[in-house]
TINU-433577 format. One line per field, with one value per residue (C-alpha): residue number from 1; residue in three letters; x, y, z. Coordinates in nm, 3 decimals. Each point is the difference from the previous one (the first is absolute). Example, Ala and Ser with C-alpha at 12.3 -4.5 7.8 and 13.67 -1.06 7.14 Angstrom:
2
nr (1 | 2)
rest (ALA | SER)
east (1.230 | 0.137)
north (-0.450 | 0.344)
up (0.780 | -0.066)
***
This chain:
443
nr (1 | 2 | 3 | 4 | 5 | 6 | 7 | 8 | 9 | 10 | 11 | 12 | 13 | 14 | 15 | 16 | 17 | 18 | 19 | 20 | 21 | 22 | 23 | 24 | 25 | 26 | 27 | 28 | 29 | 30 | 31 | 32 | 33 | 34 | 35 | 36 | 37 | 38 | 39 | 40 | 41 | 42 | 43 | 44 | 45 | 46 | 47 | 48 | 49 | 50 | 51 | 52 | 53 | 54 | 55 | 56 | 57 | 58 | 59 | 60 | 61 | 62 | 63 | 64 | 65 | 66 | 67 | 68 | 69 | 70 | 71 | 72 | 73 | 74 | 75 | 76 | 77 | 78 | 79 | 80 | 81 | 82 | 83 | 84 | 85 | 86 | 87 | 88 | 89 | 90 | 91 | 92 | 93 | 94 | 95 | 96 | 97 | 98 | 99 | 100 | 101 | 102 | 103 | 104 | 105 | 106 | 107 | 108 | 109 | 110 | 111 | 112 | 113 | 114 | 115 | 116 | 117 | 118 | 119 | 120 | 121 | 122 | 123 | 124 | 125 | 126 | 127 | 128 | 129 | 130 | 131 | 132 | 133 | 134 | 135 | 136 | 137 | 138 | 139 | 140 | 141 | 142 | 143 | 144 | 145 | 146 | 147 | 148 | 149 | 150 | 151 | 152 | 153 | 154 | 155 | 156 | 157 | 158 | 159 | 160 | 161 | 162 | 163 | 164 | 165 | 166 | 167 | 168 | 169 | 170 | 171 | 172 | 173 | 174 | 175 | 176 | 177 | 178 | 179 | 180 | 181 | 182 | 183 | 184 | 185 | 186 | 187 | 188 | 189 | 190 | 191 | 192 | 193 | 194 | 195 | 196 | 197 | 198 | 199 | 200 | 201 | 202 | 203 | 204 | 205 | 206 | 207 | 208 | 209 | 210 | 211 | 212 | 213 | 214 | 215 | 216 | 217 | 218 | 219 | 220 | 221 | 222 | 223 | 224 | 225 | 226 | 227 | 228 | 229 | 230 | 231 | 232 | 233 | 234 | 235 | 236 | 237 | 238 | 239 | 240 | 241 | 242 | 243 | 244 | 245 | 246 | 247 | 248 | 249 | 250 | 251 | 252 | 253 | 254 | 255 | 256 | 257 | 258 | 259 | 260 | 261 | 262 | 263 | 264 | 265 | 266 | 267 | 268 | 269 | 270 | 271 | 272 | 273 | 274 | 275 | 276 | 277 | 278 | 279 | 280 | 281 | 282 | 283 | 284 | 285 | 286 | 287 | 288 | 289 | 290 | 291 | 292 | 293 | 294 | 295 | 296 | 297 | 298 | 299 | 300 | 301 | 302 | 303 | 304 | 305 | 306 | 307 | 308 | 309 | 310 | 311 | 312 | 313 | 314 | 315 | 316 | 317 | 318 | 319 | 320 | 321 | 322 | 323 | 324 | 325 | 326 | 327 | 328 | 329 | 330 | 331 | 332 | 333 | 334 | 335 | 336 | 337 | 338 | 339 | 340 | 341 | 342 | 343 | 344 | 345 | 346 | 347 | 348 | 349 | 350 | 351 | 352 | 353 | 354 | 355 | 356 | 357 | 358 | 359 | 360 | 361 | 362 | 363 | 364 | 365 | 366 | 367 | 368 | 369 | 370 | 371 | 372 | 373 | 374 | 375 | 376 | 377 | 378 | 379 | 380 | 381 | 382 | 383 | 384 | 385 | 386 | 387 | 388 | 389 | 390 | 391 | 392 | 393 | 394 | 395 | 396 | 397 | 398 | 399 | 400 | 401 | 402 | 403 | 404 | 405 | 406 | 407 | 408 | 409 | 410 | 411 | 412 | 413 | 414 | 415 | 416 | 417 | 418 | 419 | 420 | 421 | 422 | 423 | 424 | 425 | 426 | 427 | 428 | 429 | 430 | 431 | 432 | 433 | 434 | 435 | 436 | 437 | 438 | 439 | 440 | 441 | 442 | 443)
rest (MET | VAL | SER | GLU | ARG | GLN | SER | ASP | ARG | THR | SER | PRO | GLN | GLY | THR | MET | THR | ARG | ARG | GLN | ALA | VAL | PHE | ILE | GLY | VAL | GLY | ALA | MET | VAL | GLY | ALA | GLY | ILE | PHE | ALA | LEU | LEU | GLY | GLU | ALA | GLY | SER | ILE | ALA | GLN | SER | ALA | VAL | TRP | LEU | SER | PHE | LEU | LEU | ALA | GLY | VAL | ILE | ALA | ALA | LEU | GLN | GLY | TYR | SER | PHE | ALA | CYS | LEU | GLY | LYS | LYS | HIS | ALA | SER | LYS | ALA | GLY | MET | ILE | GLY | TYR | ILE | SER | ALA | GLY | TYR | GLY | TRP | GLU | SER | ARG | VAL | THR | SER | ILE | PHE | SER | TRP | MET | MET | TRP | ALA | THR | GLY | ILE | ILE | VAL | ILE | ALA | MET | VAL | ALA | VAL | SER | PHE | GLY | SER | TYR | SER | ALA | GLY | VAL | LEU | SER | GLY | GLY | GLU | MET | PRO | GLY | ALA | LEU | VAL | LYS | SER | MET | ALA | SER | VAL | ILE | VAL | ILE | ALA | VAL | ILE | LEU | LEU | ASN | ALA | LEU | GLY | GLY | ALA | GLY | ALA | VAL | ALA | LYS | ALA | GLN | SER | ALA | VAL | VAL | ARG | ILE | VAL | ILE | VAL | VAL | LEU | LEU | GLY | LEU | ALA | LEU | VAL | THR | MET | VAL | THR | ALA | ASP | TRP | SER | LEU | LEU | ALA | PRO | SER | THR | TYR | PRO | SER | PHE | ALA | ASP | ILE | VAL | GLY | SER | ILE | ALA | LEU | THR | PHE | PHE | ALA | PHE | LEU | GLY | PHE | GLY | MET | ILE | SER | PHE | THR | ALA | LYS | ASP | LEU | LYS | ASP | GLN | ARG | ASP | LEU | GLY | PRO | ALA | THR | TYR | ILE | ALA | LEU | ALA | VAL | THR | THR | VAL | THR | TYR | VAL | ALA | ILE | ALA | LEU | GLY | VAL | PHE | GLY | GLN | LEU | THR | PRO | ALA | GLU | VAL | THR | GLU | ALA | GLY | PRO | THR | ALA | ILE | ALA | LEU | ALA | ALA | LYS | PRO | VAL | LEU | GLY | MET | ALA | GLY | TYR | CYS | ILE | VAL | ALA | PHE | THR | ALA | LEU | LEU | SER | THR | ALA | GLY | ALA | VAL | ASN | ALA | ASN | VAL | TYR | ALA | ILE | PRO | GLY | LEU | PHE | GLU | GLU | LEU | ALA | GLY | ARG | ARG | VAL | PHE | PRO | PRO | PHE | LEU | GLY | ALA | LYS | LYS | GLY | LYS | PHE | GLN | MET | SER | LEU | LEU | LEU | THR | GLY | PHE | VAL | ILE | LEU | VAL | LEU | VAL | TRP | LEU | LEU | ASP | LEU | SER | ALA | ILE | ALA | SER | LEU | GLY | SER | ALA | VAL | ALA | LEU | LEU | ILE | PHE | LEU | ALA | ILE | SER | ILE | GLY | HIS | LEU | ARG | ILE | ARG | LYS | GLU | THR | GLY | VAL | ASN | ALA | VAL | VAL | LEU | VAL | PHE | ALA | ILE | LEU | THR | VAL | SER | ILE | THR | LEU | VAL | GLY | PHE | PHE | VAL | THR | THR | ILE | ASP | SER | SER | PRO | SER | SER | LEU | ILE | ALA | PHE | ALA | ALA | LEU | LEU | VAL | LEU | ALA | ILE | ILE | VAL | ASP | THR | VAL | TRP | ARG | ALA | VAL | ARG | PRO | GLU | ARG | GLU | HIS | LYS | ASN | ARG | GLU | LEU | VAL | SER)
east (-6.977 | -0.124 | -0.015 | -0.322 | 0.163 | 0.096 | -0.336 | -0.166 | 0.212 | -0.039 | -0.304 | -0.022 | -0.231 | 0.214 | 0.122 | 0.131 | 0.369 | 0.153 | 0.090 | -0.360 | -0.123 | 0.245 | -0.149 | -0.351 | 0.113 | 0.200 | -0.286 | -0.248 | 0.227 | 0.139 | -0.333 | -0.118 | 0.128 | 0.352 | -0.136 | -0.255 | 0.192 | 0.310 | -0.185 | -0.199 | 0.298 | 0.220 | -0.228 | 0.084 | 0.344 | 0.127 | 0.336 | 0.022 | -0.274 | 0.258 | 0.063 | -0.375 | -0.027 | 0.298 | -0.151 | -0.337 | 0.177 | 0.156 | -0.343 | -0.142 | 0.292 | -0.088 | -0.353 | 0.148 | 0.205 | -0.318 | -0.173 | 0.293 | -0.001 | -0.376 | 0.027 | 0.214 | -0.296 | -0.314 | 0.032 | -0.338 | -0.216 | -0.144 | 0.334 | 0.000 | -0.337 | 0.157 | 0.263 | -0.272 | -0.175 | 0.328 | -0.007 | -0.373 | -0.159 | -0.224 | -0.315 | 0.115 | -0.192 | 0.332 | 0.076 | -0.344 | -0.044 | 0.342 | -0.084 | -0.303 | 0.196 | 0.287 | -0.230 | -0.177 | 0.321 | 0.157 | -0.284 | 0.050 | 0.378 | -0.027 | -0.258 | 0.225 | 0.306 | -0.213 | -0.112 | 0.367 | 0.066 | -0.299 | 0.131 | 0.346 | -0.134 | -0.267 | 0.264 | 0.211 | -0.297 | -0.148 | 0.320 | -0.024 | -0.368 | -0.117 | -0.380 | -0.191 | -0.180 | 0.325 | 0.172 | -0.280 | -0.008 | 0.372 | -0.025 | -0.274 | 0.216 | 0.288 | -0.236 | -0.171 | 0.332 | 0.151 | -0.313 | 0.016 | 0.373 | -0.048 | -0.307 | 0.113 | 0.378 | 0.045 | 0.292 | 0.257 | -0.126 | -0.033 | 0.357 | 0.143 | -0.188 | 0.103 | 0.363 | 0.014 | -0.168 | 0.209 | 0.328 | -0.075 | -0.126 | 0.302 | 0.250 | -0.164 | -0.035 | 0.359 | 0.112 | -0.183 | 0.153 | 0.349 | -0.047 | -0.123 | 0.265 | 0.290 | -0.099 | -0.126 | 0.083 | 0.103 | -0.018 | -0.379 | 0.038 | 0.239 | -0.100 | -0.024 | -0.310 | -0.178 | -0.293 | -0.016 | 0.019 | -0.359 | -0.112 | 0.191 | -0.165 | -0.336 | 0.043 | 0.047 | -0.378 | -0.011 | 0.302 | -0.088 | -0.314 | 0.219 | 0.108 | -0.343 | -0.025 | 0.269 | -0.276 | -0.118 | 0.297 | -0.173 | -0.269 | 0.252 | 0.017 | -0.257 | 0.203 | 0.362 | 0.198 | 0.159 | -0.168 | 0.339 | 0.048 | -0.261 | 0.249 | 0.283 | -0.249 | -0.130 | 0.349 | 0.114 | -0.314 | 0.036 | 0.371 | -0.060 | -0.286 | 0.191 | 0.304 | -0.226 | -0.187 | 0.316 | 0.174 | -0.299 | -0.027 | 0.371 | -0.015 | -0.313 | 0.099 | 0.348 | -0.155 | -0.290 | -0.066 | -0.265 | -0.236 | 0.041 | -0.060 | -0.312 | -0.136 | 0.073 | -0.177 | -0.036 | 0.213 | 0.302 | 0.201 | -0.063 | 0.092 | 0.326 | 0.093 | -0.094 | 0.335 | 0.170 | -0.273 | -0.230 | -0.355 | 0.118 | 0.016 | -0.375 | -0.076 | 0.226 | -0.162 | -0.351 | 0.089 | 0.149 | -0.306 | -0.228 | 0.201 | 0.036 | -0.370 | -0.096 | 0.239 | -0.147 | -0.354 | 0.117 | 0.179 | -0.300 | -0.253 | 0.223 | -0.058 | -0.380 | -0.081 | 0.225 | -0.125 | -0.364 | 0.054 | 0.160 | -0.250 | -0.304 | 0.135 | 0.030 | -0.346 | 0.149 | -0.169 | -0.318 | 0.093 | -0.138 | 0.275 | 0.259 | -0.188 | 0.072 | -0.214 | 0.165 | 0.364 | -0.082 | 0.015 | -0.300 | 0.243 | 0.161 | -0.333 | -0.153 | 0.315 | 0.045 | -0.362 | 0.021 | 0.329 | -0.158 | -0.296 | 0.237 | 0.205 | -0.304 | -0.204 | 0.235 | 0.269 | 0.265 | 0.247 | -0.215 | 0.089 | 0.348 | 0.160 | -0.256 | 0.197 | 0.310 | -0.181 | -0.146 | 0.332 | 0.184 | -0.264 | 0.030 | 0.379 | -0.042 | -0.254 | 0.228 | 0.300 | -0.196 | -0.149 | 0.346 | 0.127 | -0.249 | 0.145 | 0.363 | 0.135 | -0.168 | 0.154 | 0.339 | -0.021 | 0.232 | -0.230 | 0.208 | -0.012 | -0.373 | -0.071 | 0.204 | -0.208 | -0.319 | 0.126 | 0.113 | -0.321 | -0.203 | 0.190 | -0.051 | -0.374 | -0.031 | 0.197 | -0.235 | -0.310 | 0.154 | 0.091 | -0.336 | -0.207 | 0.122 | 0.056 | -0.288 | -0.257 | -0.242 | 0.240 | -0.034 | -0.378 | 0.013 | 0.232 | -0.244 | -0.295 | 0.183 | 0.082 | -0.363 | -0.121 | 0.243 | -0.122 | -0.365 | 0.059 | 0.200 | -0.270 | -0.275 | 0.198 | 0.080 | -0.371 | -0.104 | 0.285 | -0.109 | -0.351 | 0.134 | 0.251 | -0.276 | -0.219 | 0.293 | 0.060 | -0.368 | 0.011 | 0.310 | -0.153)
north (2.479 | -0.291 | 0.089 | -0.035 | -0.268 | -0.208 | 0.037 | -0.138 | -0.313 | -0.061 | -0.061 | 0.111 | -0.296 | -0.255 | -0.285 | -0.250 | -0.029 | -0.103 | -0.338 | -0.063 | 0.091 | -0.255 | -0.265 | 0.086 | -0.061 | -0.315 | -0.139 | 0.060 | -0.177 | -0.291 | -0.162 | -0.339 | 0.062 | -0.132 | -0.332 | -0.051 | 0.151 | -0.221 | -0.306 | 0.181 | 0.200 | -0.310 | -0.181 | 0.269 | 0.144 | -0.319 | 0.054 | 0.358 | 0.122 | 0.208 | 0.191 | 0.047 | 0.154 | 0.225 | 0.128 | 0.051 | 0.202 | 0.222 | 0.060 | 0.085 | 0.238 | 0.187 | 0.048 | 0.097 | 0.271 | 0.142 | -0.011 | 0.169 | 0.291 | 0.039 | -0.015 | 0.315 | 0.204 | -0.208 | -0.206 | -0.029 | -0.219 | -0.153 | -0.164 | -0.143 | 0.157 | 0.337 | -0.079 | -0.083 | 0.330 | 0.184 | -0.112 | 0.009 | 0.229 | -0.076 | 0.048 | -0.243 | -0.323 | -0.182 | 0.106 | -0.081 | -0.335 | -0.119 | 0.115 | -0.230 | -0.285 | 0.041 | -0.021 | -0.311 | -0.181 | 0.105 | -0.175 | -0.314 | -0.001 | 0.048 | -0.279 | -0.233 | 0.070 | -0.043 | -0.342 | -0.089 | 0.093 | -0.212 | -0.297 | 0.008 | 0.053 | -0.266 | -0.241 | 0.058 | -0.033 | -0.309 | -0.184 | 0.069 | -0.081 | 0.363 | -0.036 | 0.269 | 0.148 | 0.034 | 0.166 | 0.257 | 0.057 | 0.070 | 0.225 | 0.194 | 0.030 | 0.167 | 0.236 | 0.115 | 0.034 | 0.216 | 0.215 | 0.065 | 0.074 | 0.256 | 0.158 | 0.020 | 0.001 | 0.250 | 0.029 | -0.026 | -0.338 | -0.128 | 0.104 | -0.159 | -0.325 | -0.011 | 0.072 | -0.288 | -0.247 | 0.090 | -0.016 | -0.357 | -0.108 | 0.137 | -0.144 | -0.344 | -0.005 | 0.113 | -0.254 | -0.277 | 0.123 | -0.008 | -0.350 | -0.135 | 0.182 | -0.120 | -0.362 | 0.054 | -0.216 | 0.280 | -0.227 | 0.028 | 0.374 | -0.025 | 0.211 | -0.322 | -0.087 | 0.326 | 0.007 | 0.243 | 0.373 | 0.028 | -0.235 | 0.201 | 0.321 | -0.176 | -0.088 | 0.369 | 0.038 | -0.226 | 0.116 | 0.369 | -0.062 | -0.049 | 0.367 | 0.161 | 0.099 | 0.268 | 0.245 | -0.005 | 0.223 | 0.285 | 0.000 | 0.081 | 0.363 | 0.112 | -0.143 | 0.056 | 0.256 | 0.106 | -0.077 | 0.008 | -0.346 | -0.148 | -0.058 | -0.149 | -0.217 | -0.140 | -0.079 | -0.161 | -0.213 | -0.124 | -0.075 | -0.197 | -0.195 | -0.075 | -0.129 | -0.218 | -0.149 | -0.067 | -0.160 | -0.224 | -0.105 | -0.086 | -0.198 | -0.198 | -0.081 | -0.086 | -0.276 | -0.120 | -0.063 | 0.217 | -0.300 | -0.046 | 0.370 | 0.000 | -0.308 | 0.142 | 0.330 | 0.220 | -0.239 | 0.016 | 0.217 | -0.242 | -0.297 | 0.168 | 0.066 | -0.350 | -0.170 | 0.246 | 0.093 | -0.302 | 0.054 | 0.323 | 0.136 | -0.051 | 0.169 | 0.295 | 0.047 | -0.026 | 0.258 | 0.232 | -0.041 | 0.096 | 0.315 | 0.100 | -0.042 | 0.189 | 0.278 | 0.013 | 0.032 | 0.278 | 0.192 | -0.013 | 0.099 | 0.290 | 0.173 | 0.007 | 0.285 | 0.255 | -0.097 | 0.037 | 0.325 | 0.160 | -0.139 | 0.084 | 0.350 | 0.056 | -0.152 | -0.280 | -0.227 | 0.082 | 0.209 | -0.253 | -0.245 | 0.236 | 0.055 | -0.147 | -0.205 | 0.079 | -0.104 | -0.217 | 0.132 | -0.105 | -0.114 | -0.253 | -0.127 | -0.040 | -0.151 | -0.241 | -0.113 | -0.066 | -0.188 | -0.231 | -0.063 | -0.096 | -0.224 | -0.200 | -0.007 | -0.005 | -0.225 | 0.270 | -0.232 | 0.021 | 0.369 | -0.011 | 0.213 | 0.281 | 0.228 | -0.040 | 0.099 | 0.316 | 0.096 | -0.035 | 0.210 | 0.268 | 0.004 | 0.044 | 0.282 | 0.178 | -0.017 | 0.121 | 0.285 | 0.081 | 0.035 | 0.284 | 0.199 | -0.111 | 0.357 | 0.075 | -0.297 | 0.004 | -0.371 | -0.141 | -0.051 | -0.286 | -0.196 | 0.070 | -0.126 | -0.312 | -0.046 | 0.023 | -0.255 | -0.252 | 0.014 | -0.025 | -0.315 | -0.140 | 0.075 | -0.171 | -0.295 | -0.017 | -0.013 | -0.267 | -0.210 | 0.052 | -0.100 | -0.357 | -0.012 | 0.206 | 0.119 | 0.077 | 0.275 | 0.169 | -0.021 | 0.147 | 0.277 | 0.097 | -0.015 | 0.218 | 0.260 | 0.015 | 0.021 | 0.284 | 0.194 | -0.050 | 0.105 | 0.303 | 0.100 | -0.028 | 0.200 | 0.273 | 0.024 | 0.020 | 0.222 | 0.338 | -0.035 | -0.080 | 0.284 | 0.241 | -0.108 | 0.042 | 0.354 | 0.081 | -0.129 | 0.206 | 0.318)
up (-3.185 | -0.216 | -0.367 | -0.200 | -0.216 | 0.302 | 0.170 | -0.314 | 0.033 | 0.373 | 0.215 | 0.364 | 0.059 | -0.183 | 0.216 | -0.253 | -0.085 | -0.331 | 0.148 | 0.107 | -0.349 | -0.138 | 0.229 | -0.123 | -0.358 | 0.070 | 0.210 | -0.282 | -0.251 | 0.200 | 0.076 | -0.108 | -0.354 | 0.045 | 0.127 | -0.278 | -0.290 | 0.009 | -0.124 | -0.269 | -0.128 | 0.015 | -0.242 | -0.260 | 0.080 | 0.170 | 0.171 | -0.136 | 0.233 | 0.186 | -0.323 | -0.049 | 0.349 | -0.074 | -0.326 | 0.171 | 0.268 | -0.267 | -0.159 | 0.342 | 0.060 | -0.320 | 0.132 | 0.335 | -0.170 | -0.154 | 0.339 | 0.172 | -0.246 | 0.034 | 0.378 | 0.006 | -0.125 | 0.044 | 0.319 | 0.171 | 0.218 | -0.317 | -0.083 | -0.353 | -0.081 | 0.076 | -0.262 | -0.253 | 0.075 | -0.062 | -0.362 | -0.071 | 0.262 | 0.298 | -0.209 | -0.268 | -0.036 | -0.028 | 0.359 | 0.141 | -0.178 | 0.112 | 0.354 | 0.015 | -0.161 | 0.243 | 0.301 | -0.134 | -0.089 | 0.329 | 0.180 | -0.208 | 0.047 | 0.377 | 0.020 | -0.200 | 0.213 | 0.314 | -0.126 | -0.058 | 0.363 | 0.098 | -0.199 | 0.158 | 0.352 | -0.040 | -0.129 | 0.310 | 0.237 | -0.167 | -0.086 | -0.371 | -0.061 | -0.048 | 0.043 | -0.188 | 0.299 | 0.193 | -0.298 | -0.030 | 0.376 | 0.019 | -0.306 | 0.178 | 0.311 | -0.187 | -0.187 | 0.321 | 0.182 | -0.276 | -0.028 | 0.376 | -0.016 | -0.278 | 0.159 | 0.363 | -0.027 | -0.282 | -0.238 | 0.279 | 0.119 | -0.357 | -0.083 | 0.316 | -0.054 | -0.366 | 0.084 | 0.248 | -0.237 | -0.305 | 0.191 | 0.107 | -0.345 | -0.188 | 0.248 | -0.015 | -0.380 | -0.055 | 0.261 | -0.186 | -0.326 | 0.150 | 0.140 | -0.332 | -0.208 | 0.219 | -0.063 | -0.357 | -0.298 | -0.236 | -0.302 | 0.036 | -0.067 | -0.295 | -0.305 | -0.200 | 0.205 | -0.088 | -0.244 | -0.293 | 0.070 | -0.124 | 0.280 | 0.259 | -0.123 | 0.003 | 0.368 | 0.092 | -0.027 | 0.307 | 0.201 | -0.045 | 0.205 | 0.306 | -0.029 | -0.043 | 0.366 | -0.031 | -0.096 | 0.362 | 0.086 | -0.185 | 0.271 | 0.274 | -0.118 | 0.257 | 0.289 | -0.104 | 0.195 | -0.330 | -0.333 | -0.172 | 0.151 | -0.237 | -0.281 | 0.205 | 0.192 | -0.329 | -0.133 | 0.325 | 0.031 | -0.357 | 0.049 | 0.321 | -0.157 | -0.321 | 0.191 | 0.217 | -0.297 | -0.203 | 0.300 | 0.075 | -0.365 | -0.018 | 0.323 | -0.088 | -0.359 | 0.120 | 0.211 | -0.216 | -0.368 | -0.170 | -0.005 | 0.376 | 0.065 | -0.217 | 0.174 | 0.346 | -0.076 | 0.312 | 0.207 | -0.235 | 0.239 | 0.286 | -0.219 | -0.105 | 0.363 | 0.118 | -0.073 | 0.233 | 0.250 | -0.010 | 0.131 | 0.159 | -0.355 | -0.046 | 0.331 | -0.083 | -0.340 | 0.147 | 0.267 | -0.263 | -0.223 | 0.290 | 0.069 | -0.365 | -0.079 | 0.317 | -0.103 | -0.349 | 0.139 | 0.231 | -0.278 | -0.233 | 0.267 | 0.107 | -0.337 | 0.026 | 0.244 | -0.169 | -0.345 | 0.100 | 0.188 | -0.305 | -0.253 | 0.214 | 0.063 | -0.375 | -0.063 | -0.212 | 0.255 | 0.198 | 0.309 | 0.251 | -0.103 | 0.146 | 0.326 | 0.344 | 0.238 | 0.330 | -0.039 | -0.299 | -0.355 | -0.205 | -0.267 | 0.237 | 0.131 | -0.346 | -0.153 | 0.290 | -0.025 | -0.375 | 0.044 | 0.257 | -0.232 | -0.282 | 0.228 | 0.106 | -0.322 | -0.302 | -0.146 | -0.041 | -0.171 | -0.316 | -0.041 | 0.149 | -0.274 | 0.004 | 0.232 | -0.212 | -0.320 | 0.153 | 0.163 | -0.331 | -0.173 | 0.272 | -0.039 | -0.376 | 0.042 | 0.249 | -0.232 | -0.305 | 0.203 | 0.135 | -0.356 | -0.047 | 0.292 | -0.028 | -0.008 | 0.331 | 0.185 | -0.174 | -0.084 | -0.267 | -0.301 | -0.144 | 0.327 | 0.030 | -0.352 | 0.077 | 0.317 | -0.207 | -0.252 | 0.263 | 0.203 | -0.325 | -0.097 | 0.349 | -0.018 | -0.339 | 0.136 | 0.294 | -0.222 | -0.225 | 0.304 | 0.172 | -0.304 | 0.052 | 0.375 | 0.141 | -0.257 | 0.284 | 0.112 | -0.338 | 0.020 | 0.350 | -0.126 | -0.277 | 0.242 | 0.252 | -0.264 | -0.115 | 0.361 | 0.077 | -0.304 | 0.105 | 0.363 | -0.109 | -0.251 | 0.262 | 0.260 | -0.254 | -0.082 | 0.366 | 0.125 | -0.149 | 0.144 | 0.349 | -0.009 | -0.110 | 0.295 | 0.239 | -0.124 | 0.049 | 0.359 | 0.078 | -0.146)
***
């Protein structure tokens, strides 16, 4: 006979394994970030970028530890929002405001990654010209395809697709790292070439962004065969991603000077592999970028239905947002539509850092809320406080960096926060009246 304790941890409807949850997390992290971040981080940390990625991985692991402890007691379809509610309560405005902000930024992040997919695919199809209409068309194709996969295929299809994509991406990236490290000029990576420690720390605000997707693992709770796999899945995903990032950074900066990496930007990995692989290096990188961006879109879209179902059921969101239209969840249809509108009408590069700012703020809110219920989860208070301090420093570093590099992102962040507060205030004002009418109809 299955004990009550065990039945609370397992789901008779769960189909996802720990390994598949790992692939969801790795796929969400290893998107377009590794291609774009090398150049930007290299301009600050120079040849010590590998160390910046390593430190960022440690900071992410501290947050992962907090998530793993919370997951033992508070795993839910709402993922990270469920963790916020554990510390503040479902009726708290902190929980509801962050719920609206998370949905909005999720839409923006998915749209941005989809455009990255469109850029790489358009470049391949057009021989490097990347016409705007073709970029947007290919971005629309991946969004529609992923929406259909999540709506019609279910969690099983999503997990299988993600597993296949991530396996290929990790093998290719580690292969490229090995090729470039074997032929590296290690004098380019000598400690004497490193900038000051302050500059290395300053670059963490950039490299940490490449780890933000690990939070998507928290949304696998509804589909896992055993929810006790949430913690191990988080640790494994972060370890795999950290090793991949550090290896790529060592390989690229062992082939190129920081100035060359900065100038090459997103094509730095291809340029580093060119001496060994020639033009095949560019094709391999382009192929890997297509797969990784497609995987990132898939991982982020996967979280939406469960999030909306939980939030609509608890009246944090209007109930119709958790409803279904045939086989399609309203959340997927509405989110997909808004993503396509953003892809075609907005210049998303102007607010590229918005998702990172909100994610960092959510991590901070989760950790502070976790501190309030630390006895319930059994978390180590010292480690949790250290996690709060490190993510706070990273958030401050982000704002300092963004003031110069992307002030429009800060404006968008403030506007999004105000908008979330307004929407939440309006829904809270309307909700009691609607619930009263519903009770009258039932009686």
